[in-house]
N, C-alpha and C positions, 0 to 999 in steps of 0.2 A: 467754055464750061459745059454746055449741053453736049457738045461733040465728044468730050472726054467721058461723060456719063454714059452715053450710048455705047461707046467702045468697051467700057468696062462691063456693062450689062451684057453685051454680045459675047464677050469672052467667058463670063460666068455661065451663060446659057449653054455655050458649046461644051464647057467642062462638065456641067450637070448632065447633059445628054450623053457625053462620052462615058461617064461613070455609071449612070442608071440604065443606059441602053443595053448593057450586057446581062442584066438580071433576068434569070430564067433560062439562060443558055447553060449547057453542060460542057464541061471541059475536064480533062485529066490533070491540068496544071493547077497548082495551088493559087488561090486568089490573093490579091494584095489586101492586106489587112493593116491599116494604120493603127487602129485601136482594137486589137483582138478581144480584150476584156476576158481573157481566160477561156474563150470559146474552144480553142485548141491548145492543149498543154503538152509540153515536152515530157512525156512520161512513157513508160514501157507498158504496153497492154499485154494481157495474158495471151499466150499462143501467137504472138505477133513477131515478125522478123525485125531485126534491128541491125543496121549496118555499122553500129559503133564498135561491136565486137567482131573478132576475126571469124568466128564460126557463124555469124549472122543471126544468132539467137538472142532474143531479148531476155527471157528468164534465164537465170544463172543457176548452176548446180550449187548445192550447199557445201560449205567448207567441210573437209574431212573431219570426222569426229563430232559433227553437230548432232545434238539429240533434241528432238522436240520436247517442249514442256509437257510433263505428265507421262512421258514415255517410260515404260517399264523395261529396264535393262534385262537382257537374258541372263539367267543365273547359271553358274557352272554346275554341271551334273557330276556328283561324286558317287555315293553309294545309294542314291535315291532318296535319302532322308535329308530334308533341308535343315540347315543350321538356323538358329534364332535370327541371325541377321538376314538370311535369305528368305525366311518366312514372313518378314515384315512387309506390308504393302508399300509400294514405292510411288503410287499414283496420287491423284487428287480425289476428292469426295465424289463417289459415283453411286454408292448404295444408300440404303435407308436403315441400316443396322446401327448398333451402338458405335462400332468402329468409325463410321463415316459421319454420324450425326451427333454423338454424345448423348443420345436419348435411349432409354429403355421403355418402350411403348410410349406413354405420354409424359414421362418424368425424366429428369436428368439422372443419368447413371453415375456410378462411382467405381473407380478401378481403372487400371491401365490395361487395355485389351491386347497388348503385345508383351512379349517376354521382357521383364525388367532386368537387364544385365549391365555390367560395367560399360559395355560398348554403347548401350542405349543412353546411359547417363552422360557418357562422353559426347555422344552426338547431340544430346539435348543441351549440354553446356556450350558446344560450338554454335548451334543455331540460336540459342538464347543470347550469346554475346554478339552475334551478328545482327539479330532482328530486334531484340528487346532491351538491351543494355542502355541504348542512348536515351530512352525515356524512363525505364524503371530502375536503372542502376545495376551495378554488378551484384549486389546482394538483394535485389528486388525491393529495395526500400523506397522507391519512388524518387530517387535523387539523381536521375540521369542528367546528361549534359543539356538536354532540351529544356530543362527547368530553368537553367540560368539564362535562357533566351526567351523567357516569357511564357512557356507552356506550363502554366501552374495547375492544370487540371489532372496531371498524372497522379494516380493513387499509388500508395504503397501496397505491394502484394504480400507484405508481412502482416497486414491487418488481420485481426481475428476473424472477420467475416469472410475474407478471401481464403484463409486457411481452412475454414469450415465449409467453403463452397464445394459443390460436387465437381468431380473431375470433368464430367460431361458438359457442365455449364461453362467451365473454363475453356474447354475445347470449342464450344459454340462461340464464345467471345473471340477467340483467336480467329475462327473461321469467318464470322460475319462482322466483327468489330462491335464497339459499344461507345456511346458518347463521342468523344473526340478521337478515339482510337479507330483507325481504319481497319478494313477487313483484310486479313492476311490469308484467307482461304485460297485465292488464286495464286499466291506466291509460295506458300509453304505446303509441302506434301503432307498427307495424312499421318504417315509414320513420324515425320519430324514434329508435327504438332503434339503427338503423344510423347515424344522424346522430350520436348520442351516442358510439358506438364510434369513428367517424371523428375526432371532436373529442378523444376520450381518447387516441387514437394521436398526435395532434398535440401534446397536453400531454406525453405521455411522451417524445416526440422533443425537445421544447423543454427538458425538465429533464435530459435525458441526451444532449445534443448533443455531437458531436465535430467535428474539423476536416474529416473526410471527408464530413460532411453539407453542407458549404458547397460550392457549385459551383466548379470550378477557376478559372473566370474572375473570381470574386469573392474568392478567398482572399487575394489581395494587398491587398485593401481593408482587411482586418483588421490588417495590419501598418503601415498608414499612420498617421502621428501625427495626433492630433486637431487640426483647424484651428480658429483663432479661440479658442484656449484662453488664458484670462487668465494673465499671468505670476505665478508664485508669489513671494511676498515672502521675502526671506532671513530666517533665524531671528534674525540679529543685529539686523536692522532692526525686527523686531517686539518685541524685548525692551525693556522700559523701562529707561532708564539710571539710574545712581545719583542720588539726590536731591541737588540742589545746596544747600550750606548757605546759610541766609538771611543776607543782608548786614546787618552790625551798623550801627546808626546811628552816625555820627561824633559824637564828644564835642563838646559845645558849647564854643566858645572863650570863655574868660573875657575 
């Protein structure tokens, strides 16, 4: 018993000396690590070679056509005068003016600071349907699909207080978020935020339209009867009549 204990102790001592005796020595070989504990990770370091790829480089070239977020695409030069689409900013908020903050001095401003065209509204509709519809709904009534999954804090953008809210404050809400709404400033470019606001104003106008919104020269068109309307059938003509009694067969003559 004692003999076995001494033998085991001797083997353990030799193993400990063999492992600890190399500490402090320098070598170009990688050490044995039974439990590395993420001391050395299999990752590509900047400006470091990597034998995994044929060219020996760790960093890879970006895919053709890749554009960094916030990069301003070069605009085609025609006659020197930019079109409304070309004049629109394509980056993210970098300035302190109304265009980038929604503020005029220390107050929220009102107005769309980019040319409001059919192209802008179409762009706003596209971005609204991608970013906003799932919560606010297609008509901005706050009935998006997320509400059926328990997100009951989504407000309707057709509310009177939202319709009277300054455009700059809505811009700030999109940029920085509010309550349970996350900030979309890092994801939506400045021009697209104003395009969304322009489309939202069109949605609010469509859902709260009045006769004064119709140009005077077209108001009479609303009172004209609809042409080529199929005639409606009279109720009496559509009701089935009483069932006629079946004719009894005549008695055979004897």
